[in-house]
C-alpha positions as CSV (number, residue, x, y, z in Angstrom):
1,M,-19.9,20.5,48.0
2,D,-22.7,22.0,45.9
3,L,-23.9,18.7,44.2
4,N,-26.4,20.5,42.1
5,I,-23.4,22.7,40.6
6,E,-21.5,19.5,39.9
7,L,-24.1,17.8,38.3
8,K,-24.6,20.7,35.9
9,D,-21.0,20.7,34.8
10,L,-21.5,16.9,33.8
11,S,-23.7,17.9,31.1
12,L,-25.7,14.8,31.1
13,N,-27.5,13.6,27.8
14,L,-30.3,12.0,29.3
15,E,-33.5,14.2,29.2
16,L,-36.4,11.9,28.6
17,K,-39.2,14.4,27.8
18,P,-42.3,14.3,25.5
19,L,-42.1,15.8,22.1
20,E,-38.5,16.3,22.2
21,V,-35.8,14.5,20.3
22,V,-33.9,12.0,22.3
23,E,-30.8,10.9,21.0
24,L,-29.1,7.8,22.0
25,N,-25.7,8.0,23.8
26,L,-24.2,5.1,22.1
27,S,-24.6,3.8,18.9
28,L,-25.3,0.1,18.3
29,D,-21.9,-0.2,16.8
30,E,-20.3,1.0,20.2
31,T,-22.1,-2.0,22.2
32,K,-20.3,-5.0,22.5
33,S,-21.8,-8.4,23.8
34,L,-19.9,-10.6,25.7
35,T,-16.5,-9.0,25.5
36,G,-18.0,-5.6,27.2
37,R,-19.2,-2.4,25.8
38,S,-17.2,1.0,24.8
39,E,-17.5,3.6,27.0
40,S,-18.2,7.1,25.8
41,E,-16.1,10.2,27.2
42,E,-18.9,11.4,29.0
43,E,-19.4,8.1,30.7
44,K,-15.8,7.7,31.7
45,R,-15.8,11.4,33.0
46,I,-19.0,10.3,35.3
47,K,-17.5,7.4,36.5
48,K,-14.2,9.5,37.5
49,Y,-16.6,11.8,39.3
50,V,-18.4,9.1,41.4
51,R,-15.3,7.4,42.2
52,D,-13.5,10.6,43.4
53,N,-16.6,11.6,45.5
54,S,-17.6,8.5,47.4
55,N,-16.0,6.1,50.1
56,S,-16.5,3.2,47.8
57,T,-17.7,2.5,44.1
58,F,-20.0,-0.8,43.8
59,S,-22.0,-2.1,41.2
60,F,-25.1,-3.9,41.8
61,S,-23.8,-7.5,41.1
62,R,-20.9,-6.8,43.3
63,M,-22.8,-5.6,46.2
64,N,-25.2,-8.7,45.6
65,F,-22.8,-11.3,45.6
66,N,-24.0,-15.0,46.2
67,C,-20.9,-16.5,47.8
68,E,-17.9,-15.0,50.0
69,Y,-15.4,-16.9,48.3
70,E,-16.7,-16.2,44.7
71,Y,-16.6,-12.5,45.9
72,Y,-13.1,-12.9,47.3
73,L,-11.9,-14.6,43.8
74,T,-13.7,-12.1,41.7
75,Y,-13.1,-8.7,43.3
76,Q,-10.2,-9.3,45.5
77,K,-8.1,-11.5,43.0
78,N,-9.5,-9.9,40.0
79,N,-10.3,-13.4,38.7
80,R,-13.8,-13.0,36.9
81,G,-14.1,-16.8,36.5
82,K,-16.1,-18.4,33.6
83,D,-19.3,-17.1,32.2
84,N,-22.3,-19.7,32.6
85,I,-24.9,-20.7,29.9
86,Y,-27.5,-18.4,31.2
87,S,-25.5,-15.2,31.5
88,I,-24.0,-15.6,28.0
89,M,-27.6,-16.5,26.5
90,G,-29.0,-13.5,28.3
91,S,-26.5,-11.1,27.1
92,L,-26.9,-12.4,23.5
93,C,-31.0,-11.7,23.7
94,H,-30.2,-8.4,25.0
95,D,-28.4,-7.5,22.2
96,I,-31.0,-8.9,19.7
97,N,-33.9,-7.0,21.5
98,E,-31.6,-3.6,21.5
99,K,-31.5,-3.9,17.8
100,Y,-34.9,-5.0,17.3
101,Y,-36.4,-2.1,19.6
102,H,-34.4,0.5,17.6
103,S,-35.7,-0.8,14.3
104,Q,-32.2,-1.9,13.1
105,I,-33.3,-5.4,12.4
106,S,-36.6,-6.9,11.3
107,K,-38.5,-9.6,13.3
108,E,-37.6,-12.4,10.9
109,D,-33.5,-11.0,11.7
110,A,-34.2,-11.2,15.4
111,L,-35.4,-14.7,15.3
112,K,-32.5,-15.8,12.8
113,E,-30.0,-14.4,14.8
114,F,-31.3,-16.2,18.3
115,I,-31.5,-19.6,16.6
116,E,-28.0,-19.1,15.1
117,K,-26.6,-18.0,18.2
118,F,-28.2,-20.6,20.4
119,D,-27.2,-23.2,17.9
120,N,-23.6,-22.5,18.2
121,I,-23.6,-21.8,21.8
122,G,-20.9,-24.5,22.5
123,I,-18.1,-22.2,20.9
124,Y,-18.1,-20.3,24.4
125,G,-17.5,-23.8,26.4
126,V,-20.9,-23.7,28.0
127,E,-23.8,-26.2,28.3
128,F,-27.5,-26.4,29.9
129,P,-27.4,-28.5,32.9
130,S,-29.4,-31.1,31.1
131,E,-30.7,-31.6,27.5
132,K,-34.3,-31.0,28.7
133,A,-33.7,-27.5,30.3
134,G,-31.5,-26.5,26.5
135,K,-34.7,-28.0,24.7
136,N,-37.1,-26.0,26.8
137,Y,-35.2,-22.8,26.6
138,R,-34.9,-23.1,22.8
139,E,-38.5,-23.7,22.4
140,C,-39.6,-20.9,24.6
141,L,-37.3,-18.3,23.0
142,T,-38.1,-19.4,19.7
143,Q,-41.7,-18.8,20.2
144,Y,-40.8,-15.3,21.8
145,Y,-38.7,-14.2,18.8
146,T,-41.2,-15.6,16.1
147,N,-43.7,-13.3,17.5
148,I,-41.7,-10.5,19.1
149,E,-43.3,-6.9,19.4
150,R,-42.3,-3.7,20.1
151,P,-44.4,-2.1,22.9
152,K,-47.4,-0.2,21.4
153,N,-46.5,2.9,23.3
154,L,-43.2,2.9,22.1
155,F,-42.2,4.8,18.9
156,V,-38.7,5.1,17.0
157,T,-38.6,7.1,13.7
158,R,-35.6,7.4,11.3
159,E,-35.2,9.3,8.2
160,E,-36.1,7.3,5.2
161,N,-33.0,5.3,3.8
162,N,-31.2,6.8,6.8
163,Q,-30.5,4.7,9.9
164,D,-29.6,7.7,11.9
165,L,-32.1,8.0,15.0
166,V,-34.6,11.1,14.3
167,E,-36.8,10.9,17.6
168,A,-37.8,8.1,20.3
169,N,-39.5,7.7,23.6
170,L,-37.1,4.9,24.6
171,K,-33.7,4.2,25.4
172,T,-31.8,0.8,25.6
173,E,-28.8,0.2,27.6
174,E,-28.8,3.6,29.3
175,F,-26.1,4.6,31.5
176,L,-27.2,5.5,34.9
177,W,-25.3,6.9,37.9
178,K,-25.7,8.0,41.7
179,I,-23.8,8.6,44.6
180,F,-25.8,7.4,47.6
181,E,-25.3,9.4,50.8
182,F,-25.9,7.9,54.4
183,G,-26.2,11.1,56.7
184,K,-25.6,9.3,60.1
185,S,-22.4,7.2,59.0
186,N,-21.1,9.8,56.7
187,I,-21.0,7.4,53.9
188,K,-21.1,7.7,50.5
189,I,-21.4,4.6,48.1
190,G,-21.2,5.6,44.3
191,T,-22.5,3.2,41.8
192,Y,-23.3,3.2,37.8
193,G,-24.8,0.8,35.6
194,Y,-26.8,0.1,32.3
195,A,-30.7,-0.2,32.4
196,D,-31.8,-2.2,29.8
197,L,-34.9,-0.5,28.7
198,I,-36.3,3.2,29.9
199,H,-39.3,4.7,27.8
200,Y,-41.8,7.7,29.0
201,E,-45.4,7.8,28.3
202,T,-47.9,10.8,29.1
203,R,-51.0,9.5,30.7
204,L,-54.4,11.4,31.8
205,I,-54.6,11.1,35.7
206,D,-57.7,13.1,37.3
207,G,-57.9,15.0,34.0
208,K,-54.3,15.9,34.1
209,E,-51.3,14.8,32.0
210,E,-48.7,13.3,34.1
211,L,-45.5,12.0,32.9
212,F,-44.3,8.1,33.6
213,Y,-41.0,6.8,33.5
214,I,-40.9,3.0,32.8
215,I,-37.9,1.0,33.4
216,G,-37.7,-2.6,32.2
217,D,-35.4,-5.6,32.6
218,F,-35.5,-8.3,29.8
219,K,-34.9,-11.9,31.8
220,T,-34.6,-15.1,30.1
221,S,-34.4,-16.9,33.3
222,S,-36.9,-18.8,35.3
223,K,-39.5,-16.7,36.7
224,N,-39.5,-18.5,40.3
225,D,-36.7,-16.0,41.8
226,Y,-38.8,-12.9,40.7
227,L,-41.7,-13.9,42.7
228,G,-42.7,-14.7,46.3
229,K,-41.0,-13.8,49.4
230,H,-37.2,-13.6,47.8
231,Q,-38.4,-11.1,45.1
232,N,-36.8,-8.1,47.0
233,K,-33.3,-9.4,46.6
234,K,-34.0,-9.1,42.5
235,G,-35.8,-6.2,42.9
236,R,-33.2,-3.9,44.6
237,Q,-31.5,-3.7,41.0
238,L,-34.7,-2.3,39.5
239,V,-34.9,0.1,42.4
240,I,-31.3,1.1,42.0
241,Y,-31.8,1.8,38.5
242,A,-34.9,4.2,39.6
243,E,-32.7,6.0,42.3
244,M,-30.3,6.5,39.4
245,L,-32.7,8.0,37.1
246,N,-34.4,9.8,39.7
247,N,-31.2,11.2,40.8
248,I,-30.7,12.8,36.9
249,I,-34.3,13.8,36.7
250,S,-34.2,15.7,40.1
251,G,-30.7,17.0,39.7
252,G,-29.4,15.4,42.8
253,D,-32.2,16.4,45.2
254,L,-33.1,13.8,47.3
255,F,-36.2,15.5,48.8
256,K,-37.5,16.6,45.6
257,Q,-40.7,15.0,44.8
258,T,-40.1,11.4,43.2
259,P,-41.3,11.3,39.6
260,N,-43.7,8.5,38.3
261,I,-41.5,5.6,37.9
262,E,-42.5,2.1,37.1
263,L,-40.5,-1.1,37.3
264,Y,-40.8,-4.6,35.5
265,W,-39.1,-7.6,34.4
266,N,-40.0,-8.8,31.0
267,M,-39.7,-12.8,31.4
268,L,-39.1,-13.6,27.7
269,K,-39.6,-17.4,28.3
270,Y,-43.3,-16.7,29.4
271,C,-46.3,-15.2,28.2
272,N,-50.1,-14.3,29.2
273,L,-52.5,-16.5,26.9
274,T,-56.1,-15.2,27.1
275,I,-58.5,-17.7,25.2
276,N,-62.2,-16.5,24.6
277,Y,-64.3,-19.4,23.2
278,K,-68.0,-21.0,22.8
279,V,-68.3,-24.1,24.8
280,D,-68.7,-27.1,22.3
281,K,-72.5,-27.6,21.7
282,L,-72.4,-31.3,22.2
283,K,-70.7,-30.9,25.5
284,Y,-72.9,-27.9,26.5
285,L,-76.2,-30.0,25.9
286,N,-74.6,-33.3,27.6
287,E,-74.1,-31.1,30.7
288,L,-77.7,-30.1,31.0
289,K,-80.4,-31.6,32.9
290,L,-83.4,-33.3,30.8
291,S,-85.8,-30.4,31.9
292,D,-83.5,-27.9,30.5
293,L,-83.2,-29.8,27.3
294,K,-87.1,-30.0,27.0
295,S,-87.2,-26.3,27.5
296,L,-84.7,-25.9,24.6
297,M,-86.9,-27.8,22.1
298,P,-88.9,-25.3,20.0
299,K,-91.6,-27.7,19.4
300,Y,-91.5,-30.4,21.9
301,N,-94.5,-32.6,21.5
302,S,-95.9,-36.1,22.6
303,E,-93.6,-38.1,20.2
304,F,-90.7,-37.1,22.7
305,T,-92.6,-38.3,25.9
306,G,-90.4,-41.0,27.7
307,K,-87.3,-40.2,25.3
308,L,-84.0,-40.6,26.9
309,K,-81.6,-37.7,27.5
310,K,-79.5,-38.9,24.6
311,D,-82.6,-38.8,22.3
312,F,-83.0,-35.0,23.1
313,V,-79.4,-34.4,22.8
314,A,-79.3,-35.7,19.3
315,E,-82.3,-33.9,18.2
316,L,-81.1,-30.6,19.6
317,M,-77.6,-30.9,17.5
318,N,-79.9,-30.0,14.6
319,Y,-81.0,-26.6,16.0
320,D,-79.0,-23.6,16.2
321,I,-78.4,-22.9,20.0
322,E,-76.4,-20.3,21.6
323,T,-73.8,-22.0,24.0
324,E,-72.0,-20.4,26.7
325,S,-69.0,-18.4,26.3
326,K,-66.1,-18.9,28.4
327,T,-62.7,-17.0,29.0
328,I,-59.7,-18.5,30.3
329,Y,-56.8,-16.7,31.3
330,N,-53.3,-18.3,31.6
331,E,-50.9,-16.1,33.3
332,G,-46.9,-16.6,33.2
333,I,-47.2,-19.7,31.1
334,E,-44.3,-21.0,29.2
335,R,-44.4,-20.4,25.6
336,N,-43.8,-23.7,24.5
337,T,-46.9,-24.7,26.1
338,I,-49.4,-22.6,23.9
339,A,-50.2,-25.4,21.5
340,E,-51.3,-27.9,23.9
341,R,-53.5,-25.3,25.6
342,L,-55.0,-24.6,22.3
343,K,-55.7,-28.2,21.4
344,K,-57.7,-28.7,24.6
345,I,-60.0,-26.2,23.8
346,F,-60.1,-26.3,19.7
347,G,-59.1,-29.8,18.9
348,N,-55.9,-30.7,17.1
349,N,-56.3,-28.5,14.0
350,I,-54.5,-25.5,15.1
351,G,-53.0,-24.8,11.4
352,N,-49.3,-24.6,10.8
353,Y,-48.7,-23.1,14.3
354,E,-46.9,-26.3,15.8
355,N,-44.4,-26.3,13.0
356,S,-43.8,-22.3,12.6
357,L,-44.7,-20.9,16.2
358,D,-46.1,-18.1,14.5
359,L,-49.6,-17.1,15.8
360,N,-50.4,-15.6,12.1
361,D,-50.5,-19.6,11.1
362,L,-53.3,-20.2,13.4
363,P,-56.7,-20.6,11.9
364,E,-58.5,-17.6,11.6
365,H,-61.5,-18.3,14.2
366,I,-58.4,-19.3,16.9
367,K,-56.3,-16.3,16.1
368,N,-59.4,-14.1,16.7
369,S,-60.2,-15.9,20.0
370,I,-56.7,-15.8,21.7
371,K,-54.4,-13.1,22.9
372,V,-50.8,-13.5,23.8
373,E,-48.6,-11.0,25.8
374,D,-45.6,-10.6,27.3
375,Y,-45.3,-11.6,30.7
376,R,-44.4,-8.7,33.0
377,I,-43.5,-9.1,36.8
378,T,-43.9,-5.5,38.3
379,Y,-42.1,-4.4,41.1
380,D,-43.1,-1.4,43.5
381,Y,-41.0,1.7,43.5
382,D,-42.0,3.5,46.7
383,N,-40.8,4.5,50.0
384,T,-40.8,1.1,51.5
385,T,-38.6,-0.4,48.5
386,R,-36.5,2.5,48.8
387,L,-35.8,2.3,52.5
388,D,-35.1,-1.4,51.9
389,L,-32.6,-0.8,49.2
390,Y,-30.7,2.2,51.4
391,K,-30.5,-0.3,54.5
392,W,-29.5,-3.3,52.3
393,M,-26.5,-1.1,50.5
394,L,-25.2,-0.1,53.9
395,E,-25.1,-3.3,55.3
396,Q,-23.4,-4.9,52.1
397,Y,-21.0,-1.8,52.4
398,Y,-20.0,-2.9,55.9
399,K,-20.0,-6.7,54.9
400,I,-17.6,-6.0,52.0
401,N,-15.4,-4.0,54.0
402,E,-15.2,-6.5,56.8
403,M,-14.1,-9.1,54.0
404,I,-11.0,-7.0,52.8
405,D,-9.1,-8.2,55.8
406,M,-10.4,-11.8,55.9
407,D,-7.6,-14.2,54.8
408,K,-9.8,-17.6,54.6
409,F,-13.1,-17.8,52.8
410,E,-15.6,-20.7,52.6
411,P,-18.3,-21.3,50.1
412,T,-21.6,-19.9,51.4
413,K,-24.0,-21.7,48.7
414,L,-22.1,-24.8,48.7
415,G,-24.5,-27.7,47.1
416,E,-27.2,-24.9,46.1
417,W,-28.4,-24.4,42.6
418,Y,-26.3,-21.3,42.0
419,C,-23.1,-23.2,43.2
420,L,-23.8,-26.2,41.0
421,N,-24.8,-24.4,37.9
422,L,-24.2,-20.7,37.9
423,C,-21.0,-20.0,39.9
424,G,-18.1,-19.0,37.6
425,H,-15.2,-20.2,39.8
426,K,-16.3,-24.0,40.5
427,H,-13.3,-25.1,38.5
428,N,-11.1,-23.5,40.9
429,C,-13.2,-24.1,44.3
430,Q,-11.6,-26.9,46.3
431,S,-14.7,-27.2,48.3
432,Y,-16.8,-27.4,45.3
433,K,-14.3,-30.3,44.1
434,D,-14.8,-32.1,47.5
435,Y,-18.6,-31.8,47.7
436,K,-18.7,-32.9,44.0
437,K,-16.2,-36.2,44.8
438,K,-18.4,-37.1,47.8
439,L,-21.7,-36.9,45.9
440,D,-20.0,-39.3,43.2
441,E,-18.9,-41.4,45.8
442,E,-22.3,-41.7,47.5
443,T,-23.9,-42.3,44.0
444,A,-21.4,-45.0,43.0
445,N,-22.0,-46.7,46.6
446,A,-25.8,-46.5,46.1
447,I,-25.8,-48.1,42.9
448,K,-23.5,-51.0,44.2
449,M,-25.7,-51.5,47.0
450,E,-28.8,-51.8,44.6
451,L,-27.0,-54.1,42.5
């Protein structure tokens, strides 16, 4: 089969090129949160092509299963289970961001929609693991949507009084696909999915313009799973997106030079806070030695001979003294901690910010002294991460095929955070029920012994 000919026959719409019109494949009305999204005819055609030309077709989430029993119920018994609070809120926030990024709603509308959806989340029959967790989530995301901004290098233009897209250098919820071929084993694994955000920009590299494709993924969960030694487990999803995008850009040629593709997660609960400030004069003077205080006195004379340090400080408070400038950089902090961090530097008077969470409500001198940016965690797209992905996909392929003939499955994450809070099948899982019963009995016995 000539894969390049097959690709051309599919007439793909994704042509992210500078200075050209980029039309959305799907209108926002065709995107349905929680209940699923409508497929275009082109997407249906591509999915059929992928299925017909692969040994197996898997989404990333299907390959990246957490528990064998969960996989068995979801994919072999076709029981998808229940959504959890984080997957539902994540979908709702994705919808809001998509509309905002495409200028369909204003910043005020984005905030209003988030609060309304959060406050009515109970209609989905889910709740946060604790009241504290829910409060923290609401505070951080409220601060995010109060101050949400599109990245400065994105542009979207529309005709006046018309919501039809004219041109843009970004796509949201973009459909991507690829057939991964494994030469030795002659196995072909098809996959397709939707990237949260893809945009391009031109950069000057060594005097030459180069095109960069940036793939972003919005996350409303904790940052801890996206850092450290387990980062690659999450990062593989971004690398799959990059491989699928590369597949479309290169026309299916695995050996064609890999384009410049950058990957990141935008962790919406978190931000980077930079504070530039002058050290308080009184504090600055109190930390100086007596000899330094004397040198600062424009007219040090005999009447100050024998005076104490506090006397010099009191006198110098009447003078215009340049104090030390400092910069504090807080990376990846929770957004609901901004107010307290500012108070430690500037005192309790931070304007109406605590009530509104709007950075524009800070006093002018504070607003001019700080910078708040989205917290992005980047992930490498290089030969190391690509080879890691291919190796992992093949391992998962064999593991899943072995599971087809299994008639007994045991939970493999029993008692872990995922099992207790995120698994959509725990209400059907006897092992979970037995585990929970045992925990309850141990707690009751411990209380009884204490009493």
